[in-house]
C-alpha positions in Angstrom: -35.8 -47.3 77.9 -36.0 -44.6 80.5 -37.4 -41.2 80.0 -33.9 -39.7 80.4 -32.5 -42.0 77.7 -35.2 -41.1 75.3 -34.5 -37.4 75.7 -30.8 -38.0 75.1 -31.4 -40.0 71.9 -33.8 -37.4 70.6 -31.3 -34.6 71.3 -28.6 -36.5 69.4 -30.9 -36.9 66.4 -31.7 -33.2 66.3 -28.1 -32.3 66.8 -27.1 -34.4 63.8 -29.9 -32.9 61.7 -28.8 -29.4 62.7 -25.2 -30.1 61.9 -26.1 -31.4 58.5 -28.2 -28.3 57.8 -25.4 -26.1 58.9 -23.0 -27.8 56.5 -25.5 -27.5 53.6 -26.1 -23.9 54.3 -22.4 -23.2 54.4 -21.9 -25.0 51.0 -24.8 -23.0 49.4 -23.5 -19.8 50.8 -19.9 -20.5 49.5 -21.2 -21.5 46.1 -23.3 -18.3 45.9 -20.3 -16.3 47.0 -18.1 -17.9 44.3 -20.8 -17.1 41.7 -20.9 -13.6 43.0 -17.1 -13.2 42.7 -17.2 -14.6 39.2 -20.1 -12.5 38.0 -18.2 -9.2 37.5 -15.8 -10.8 35.0 -18.6 -12.5 33.1 -20.6 -9.2 33.1 -17.5 -7.3 31.9 -17.0 -9.7 29.0 -20.6 -9.4 28.0 -20.7 -5.6 28.2 -17.5 -5.3 26.0 -18.6 -4.5 22.4 -15.9 -3.0 20.2 -17.1 -0.6 17.5 -17.2 -2.2 14.1 -15.8 -0.8 10.8 -15.5 -2.3 7.4 -14.8 -1.5 3.7 -14.7 -3.4 0.4 -12.6 -1.9 -2.4 -12.5 -3.1 -6.0 -8.8 -3.4 -6.8 -9.3 -3.3 -10.6 -11.5 -0.1 -10.7 -10.5 1.5 -7.3 -14.2 1.9 -6.5 -15.4 1.6 -2.9 -18.1 -1.1 -3.1 -19.3 -1.0 0.5 -18.3 0.9 3.6 -19.2 1.3 7.3 -17.3 3.6 9.6 -14.4 3.3 7.1 -12.8 6.6 8.2 -13.2 6.1 12.0 -9.9 5.7 13.9 -9.1 2.2 15.0 -6.1 0.4 16.5 -4.5 -1.8 13.9 -3.2 -4.5 16.3 -1.2 -7.1 14.3 -2.4 -5.6 11.0 0.6 -3.4 11.7 2.8 -6.2 10.4 1.5 -5.7 6.9 3.4 -2.4 6.8 6.4 -4.0 8.5 6.5 -6.5 5.7 5.8 -3.9 3.0 9.0 -2.1 4.2 10.9 -5.4 4.1 9.7 -6.1 0.6 11.0 -2.7 -0.6 14.5 -3.6 0.7 14.3 -7.0 -1.0 13.2 -5.4 -4.3 16.1 -2.9 -4.1 18.6 -5.6 -3.5 19.8 -4.2 -0.2 19.0 -7.5 1.6 18.4 -11.0 0.3 15.9 -13.7 1.3 18.8 -15.7 2.8 20.2 -12.7 4.8 20.5 -13.6 8.5 19.0 -11.0 10.9 20.3 -10.7 14.5 18.0 -11.0 17.5 18.5 -8.3 20.2 17.4 -8.5 23.8 14.7 -5.9 23.1 13.3 -8.2 20.3 13.5 -11.3 22.4 11.6 -9.6 25.3 8.4 -8.9 23.3 5.1 -10.3 24.5 3.5 -13.3 22.8 2.6 -14.3 20.1 6.3 -15.0 19.5 8.9 -17.6 18.4 10.7 -17.3 21.7 14.0 -16.3 20.0 17.0 -15.8 22.2 19.3 -12.7 22.2 22.3 -13.4 19.9 20.5 -15.8 17.6 19.8 -15.0 14.0 16.8 -15.7 11.7 16.8 -15.8 7.9 14.7 -13.1 6.1 12.4 -15.6 4.4 11.8 -17.5 7.7 11.1 -14.1 9.3 8.5 -13.3 6.6 6.7 -16.6 7.1 6.8 -16.3 10.9 5.2 -12.8 10.8 2.5 -13.9 8.4 1.5 -17.3 9.9 2.5 -17.0 13.6 2.2 -13.2 13.8 5.4 -13.3 15.8 6.0 -10.0 17.7 9.7 -10.8 18.4 10.4 -11.4 14.7 8.6 -8.1 13.7 11.0 -6.2 16.0 14.0 -8.1 14.6 13.0 -6.8 11.1 12.4 -3.3 12.5 15.9 -3.1 14.0 17.6 -4.6 11.0 15.9 -2.0 8.6 15.7 1.0 10.9 18.4 0.6 13.4 15.9 0.6 16.3 12.1 0.1 16.6 11.1 3.8 17.2 13.1 4.9 14.1 11.6 2.2 12.0 8.1 3.1 13.2 8.7 6.7 12.1 9.7 5.3 8.7 6.5 3.3 8.6 4.4 6.3 9.3 6.2 8.3 6.6 5.6 5.5 4.1 1.9 5.4 5.1 1.6 9.1 4.4 3.4 8.7 1.0 0.9 6.0 0.1 -2.1 8.2 1.0 -2.9 6.6 4.3 -3.7 9.9 5.9 -5.0 8.7 9.3 -2.4 6.1 10.1 0.4 6.5 12.7 2.8 3.8 13.8 4.7 3.6 17.0 5.9 0.0 17.0 6.4 -2.7 14.4 4.3 -5.4 15.9 0.9 -3.9 16.8 1.2 -4.5 20.5 -1.1 -2.1 22.5 -0.2 1.6 22.1 -3.0 4.2 22.4 -1.2 6.4 19.8 -1.1 3.7 17.1 -4.1 4.2 14.9 -5.4 3.6 11.4 -8.7 3.3 9.6 -10.4 0.6 7.5 -9.9 2.8 4.4 -6.2 3.2 5.0 -5.8 -0.5 5.5 -7.5 -1.2 2.2 -5.0 1.2 0.5 -2.1 -0.8 2.0 -3.6 -4.1 1.0 -3.9 -2.9 -2.6 -0.4 -1.5 -2.5 1.1 -4.8 -1.5 -0.3 -6.6 -4.6 0.4 -3.6 -6.9 4.0 -3.1 -5.8 5.2 -6.5 -4.8 3.4 -9.3 -6.8 6.7 -11.3 -6.5 6.4 -11.3 -2.7 2.7 -11.0 -2.0 2.3 -14.8 -2.2 3.8 -15.0 1.3 0.6 -13.7 2.7 -1.1 -16.9 1.6 1.2 -19.0 3.9 -1.2 -21.4 5.6 1.3 -23.3 7.9 4.8 -22.5 9.1 7.3 -25.0 10.5 10.0 -23.8 12.9 12.3 -26.0 15.0 10.1 -29.1 14.6 6.8 -27.3 15.4 4.0 -26.6 12.9 2.1 -23.4 13.3 -1.2 -22.6 11.5 -2.1 -19.2 10.1 -4.7 -17.3 12.1 -6.4 -16.3 8.9 -8.9 -19.1 8.7 -10.4 -17.8 5.4 -7.4 -19.2 3.6 -8.5 -22.5 2.1 -12.1 -22.1 3.2 -13.3 -19.2 1.0 -12.5 -19.6 -2.7 -10.1 -17.0 -4.0 -8.8 -15.7 -0.7 -5.0 -15.3 -1.1 -4.0 -13.2 2.0 -3.4 -10.9 3.9 -3.5 -10.6 7.8 -5.5 -10.8 11.0 -5.1 -9.0 14.3 -6.4 -8.6 17.8 -6.0 -6.5 20.9 -8.7 -5.8 23.4 -9.0 -2.1 22.3 -9.6 -3.1 18.7 -11.5 -6.4 18.7 -10.8 -9.0 16.0 -9.6 -7.4 12.7 -8.8 -8.7 9.3 -7.5 -7.4 5.9 -8.1 -10.0 3.2 -7.5 -10.1 -0.5 -9.8 -12.2 -2.8 -8.8 -13.0 -6.4 -11.5 -14.8 -8.4 -12.1 -14.9 -12.2 -9.9 -11.9 -13.0 -11.6 -9.9 -10.2 -9.8 -8.8 -7.1 -11.3 -7.1 -4.0 -9.8 -6.0 -0.7 -12.1 -6.5 2.3 -11.4 -5.0 5.7 -13.2 -5.7 9.0 -12.5 -4.1 12.4 -14.1 -4.8 15.7 -15.3 -8.4 15.5 -16.4 -9.6 19.0 -14.9 -13.0 18.3 -12.7 -14.4 15.5 -15.7 -16.4 14.2 -17.9 -13.2 14.1 -15.2 -11.3 12.3 -14.7 -14.1 9.7 -18.5 -14.4 9.2 -18.6 -10.7 8.4 -15.7 -10.9 6.0 -17.4 -13.8 4.2 -20.6 -11.8 3.9 -18.7 -8.9 2.4 -16.9 -11.1 0.0 -20.0 -13.0 -1.2 -21.9 -9.7 -1.7 -19.2 -8.0 -3.8 -16.8 -10.3 -5.6 -19.2 -11.2 -8.4 -20.0 -7.6 -9.3 -16.4 -6.4 -9.2 -14.7 -5.2 -12.4 -12.9 -7.7 -14.6 -10.6 -5.2 -16.3 -8.0 -3.1 -14.6 -8.7 0.6 -15.0 -7.4 2.0 -11.7 -3.8 3.3 -11.5 -1.3 1.5 -9.3 -1.1 2.5 -5.6 2.3 4.2 -5.4 3.9 6.9 -3.4 2.1 10.2 -3.9 -1.2 8.4 -4.6 -4.3 10.0 -3.2 -6.5 7.5 -1.3 -9.6 9.7 -1.0 -12.3 7.9 -3.0 -16.1 8.3 -2.9 -18.3 5.5 -1.6 -20.1 3.9 -4.5 -22.7 1.8 -2.7 -24.7 2.4 0.5 -23.1 1.6 3.9 -22.8 -2.0 4.9 -25.4 -3.7 7.0 -24.7 -4.0 10.8 -22.5 -6.8 12.1 -24.2 -10.1 12.6 -24.6 -11.4 16.2 -21.5 -13.2 17.4 -21.3 -16.9 17.4 -22.2 -18.5 20.8 -18.9 -20.3 21.1 -15.7 -18.3 21.3 -12.6 -19.7 19.6 -9.9 -20.6 22.0 -7.3 -17.8 21.9 -4.3 -16.9 24.0 -5.3 -14.6 26.8 -4.7 -11.0 25.5 -3.1 -8.3 27.6 -5.9 -6.3 29.3 -5.4 -2.7 28.3 -7.6 0.3 28.8 -9.5 1.6 25.8 -7.8 4.4 24.0 -8.9 8.0 24.7 -10.8 9.8 22.0 -8.6 10.2 18.9 -8.7 13.3 16.8 -9.3 12.6 13.2 -7.1 14.6 10.8 -9.0 16.7 8.4 -8.3 15.8 4.8 -6.5 18.6 2.9 -8.6 20.6 0.4 -8.3 19.6 -3.2 -5.8 21.6 -5.2 -7.1 24.4 -7.3 -7.5 23.8 -11.0 -4.5 24.8 -13.2 -5.0 28.0 -15.2 -5.4 27.3 -18.9 -2.4 29.5 -19.6 -0.1 27.0 -17.8 -1.0 24.2 -20.2 -1.9 20.7 -19.2 -0.3 19.2 -16.1 2.5 16.6 -16.4 1.0 13.4 -17.7 -2.2 15.0 -18.8 -4.0 13.5 -21.8 -5.4 16.9 -22.8 -4.7 17.9 -26.4 -1.8 20.3 -26.9 -2.9 23.6 -28.4 -0.3 24.7 -31.0 1.0 28.3 -30.9 1.1 30.3 -34.1 4.7 30.2 -35.2 6.6 30.6 -38.4 7.7 27.3 -40.0 10.0 26.2 -42.7 10.1 23.0 -44.7 12.2 20.0 -43.6 13.5 17.4 -45.9 13.7 14.1 -44.0 16.1 12.5 -46.5 18.9 14.9 -45.6 19.0 14.2 -41.9 20.9 11.6 -39.9 19.4 9.0 -37.5 19.5 9.4 -33.7 18.1 7.3 -30.9 16.0 10.0 -29.3 14.6 13.2 -30.9 14.5 16.3 -28.8 11.4 16.8 -26.6 9.2 19.9 -26.7 10.5 22.7 -24.5 7.3 22.8 -22.3 8.1 19.3 -20.9 5.0 17.6 -22.2 5.3 13.8 -22.4 6.1 12.0 -25.6 4.6 8.5 -26.1 5.9 7.0 -29.3 4.4 3.8 -30.5 6.1 0.8 -32.0 6.4 2.4 -35.4 8.6 5.6 -36.0 6.8 8.4 -34.3 6.1 11.9 -35.6 7.5 14.8 -33.5 7.1 18.6 -33.9 10.3 20.7 -34.2 9.5 24.4 -33.5 12.0 27.1 -34.3 11.7 30.8 -33.9 13.0 32.6 -36.9 14.9 35.9 -36.3 13.5 39.0 -37.8 16.6 39.5 -40.1 16.0 36.2 -41.8 13.4 36.3 -44.5 10.5 33.8 -43.9 10.2 30.9 -46.3 7.0 30.4 -48.2 4.7 27.8 -46.7 4.2 24.4 -48.5 1.3 24.1 -50.9 -2.0 23.6 -49.0 -0.5 24.5 -45.6 -2.6 26.6 -43.3 -1.1 29.5 -41.3 -0.1 28.7 -37.7 -0.1 24.9 -38.1 3.1 23.1 -37.2 4.7 20.8 -39.7 5.7 17.3 -38.7 8.4 14.9 -39.8 9.3 11.3 -39.1 11.7 11.0 -36.2 14.7 10.1 -38.2 17.1 12.5 -36.7 17.7 15.6 -34.6 19.4 17.9 -37.1 17.3 20.3 -39.3 17.9 20.8 -43.0 16.9 23.9 -44.9 14.4 23.8 -47.7 17.1 24.9 -50.1 20.8 24.4 -50.1 21.3 28.1 -50.5 19.3 29.0 -47.4 21.1 28.3 -44.1 19.4 27.0 -41.0 18.9 29.8 -38.5 21.0 29.7 -35.4 17.9 29.7 -33.2 16.6 26.7 -34.9 19.8 24.8 -34.6 20.0 25.4 -30.8 16.3 24.5 -30.4 16.9 21.1 -32.1 19.8 20.3 -29.8 19.0 18.4 -26.5 20.1 20.0 -23.3 22.1 16.9 -22.3 23.1 13.7 -23.8 21.8 11.4 -21.0 18.5 10.2 -19.7 17.3 7.9 -16.9 14.7 5.2 -16.8 12.7 4.8 -13.5 10.5 1.8 -14.3 8.5 -0.1 -17.0 4.8 -0.7 -16.5 1.8 -2.5 -18.1 -0.3 0.6 -18.0 0.7 4.0 -19.2 -1.0 5.7 -16.3 1.2 3.9 -13.9 4.3 5.0 -15.9 3.1 8.6 -15.7 2.4 8.3 -12.0 6.0 7.1 -11.5 7.3 10.1 -13.4 5.3 12.5 -11.1 6.6 10.7 -8.0 10.2 10.9 -9.2 10.0 14.6 -10.0 8.7 15.2 -6.5 11.5 13.0 -4.9 14.4 14.6 -6.9 13.2 18.1 -7.7 16.7 19.5 -7.8 17.9 17.1 -10.5 14.6 16.5 -12.4 12.9 19.9 -12.1 13.9 20.9 -15.6 14.2 17.4 -17.1 11.9 16.2 -19.9 9.6 13.4 -18.6 8.1 11.0 -21.1 6.8 7.5 -21.6 7.9 5.1 -24.3 5.8 2.2 -25.5 7.6 -1.0 -26.4 6.1 -4.4 -27.5 7.3 -7.8 -26.4 5.2 -10.3 -28.4 1.6 -9.5 -27.6 2.5 -7.6 -24.4 3.1 -3.9 -24.3 5.2 -2.1 -21.7 5.5 1.6 -21.0 8.9 2.9 -20.0 9.0 5.9 -17.6 12.0 8.1 -18.6 13.5 11.5 -18.1 15.6 13.1 -20.9 17.7 16.2 -21.3 20.2 15.5 -18.6 23.9 15.7 -18.4 25.8 12.7 -16.9 26.4 14.2 -13.5 22.8 15.3 -13.1 21.5 11.9 -14.2 23.8 10.1 -11.8 22.7 12.4 -8.9 19.1 11.9 -9.8 19.5 8.1 -9.7 21.3 8.2 -6.3 18.5 10.4 -4.9 15.7 8.1 -6.2 17.4 4.9 -5.0 17.5 6.3 -1.5 13.7 6.3 -1.8 13.8 2.7 -3.0 12.9 3.7 -6.6 14.7 1.8 -9.3 16.8 4.0 -11.7 18.9 3.2 -14.7 21.3 5.5 -16.4 21.1 5.7 -20.3 22.9 7.6 -23.0 20.8 9.2 -25.7 
């Protein structure tokens, strides 16, 4: 080979090596550039850490068993749908709609972002199917269908939801849509959500079972509930999960085990698995020390949700699981601006002793010193309801004939009758409740006119606004009704009446001393607030 050929061959070899090096360098550079481009997203995901909040409430006693940031504002995400269903359950209970009622789908409802059933404008969906779709699929389009059916449009329904939240004592909750899709104004707290969870089981035991729906079938497709605690943690029987980026992974769950019930709430899980792990920990730490006997009143409208924390704050969230559950890509929204926390109103001042006990109080009634005259029970006729005291204190007769006090003011021109043997001055006499007309001690002594008017009820009608297992619940309903229908019930006589059905006792909540027109007006007013009301004649 010539010298020139050797140089050419060596040049080709070096050229090939140089070209190979260039290709390799380019590949390495491209890969590094790709990694650099991907890095910001990964870094952003790692730096995102939503604030956590949690609470555990004993539904039987009402005690807060554990809490962490329970009153800090958070976005409810799909937990919003618990209130949407609460409003729907109210309409079902009142009979205004049925489980088989068909609800129309509007273009606005059909246009909602996933998760959804992909309903088309002009279609309809049955109420019961809508309930299951909201619970299991967390369908945003179906939530809006319900909102428009009940409120006319979604903004109006959201205002009704907020009003209902306030009535239940959820002081820091505001709703602006029915689904929980991102809205910076839509806020709540862990404590408020625990109140709503309790209210669902107190008010609607006949519908609460829908929150335990584990699978949902629609048009040939089977969808599984996002609440993975159902079926995996003993006693879990609802309620709902939720997620948007601004809130993290949230859950409100009910656990019923061995006559105990607790409501556990977790906000801000970094992943669904981390959220569920925290919820499991809260359940395991508290369910076995919860109360077995129900002592707390029902959560009803007008109920105060402010309760003290009974146990020290919860431990911090455990580290998230390394593997993230596959979830649909959420809409990327900016975190909400700082939210002002409303200040709880001051507790009402104590009632002066001169005003007597408040309605529903169990304080003893202090008798006033009055003149009395003897009553002969045998000379009176039987009536269904004896007159109530004029100061509107509640009467709670038992199963046997009750004793009531009839007070009459004797005019000065009528000579007082001598007290019965052994009677002490100023102590009221009692008689079995056989009737409402008074008889004099002697046939020659007429009953004073004042006594006759005092014994006569103001009206011959009364209303019943519910029957409850617990007398406190009945009294609470009476307070709520008087607030709702002040014009008609402001001067009515509220009372509870105990009845026995076998071994079970019920307490009827009633108002007496009404004329028919006032009673009918009161019932109409209460039914507009979805409070059952029944007209009765004395």
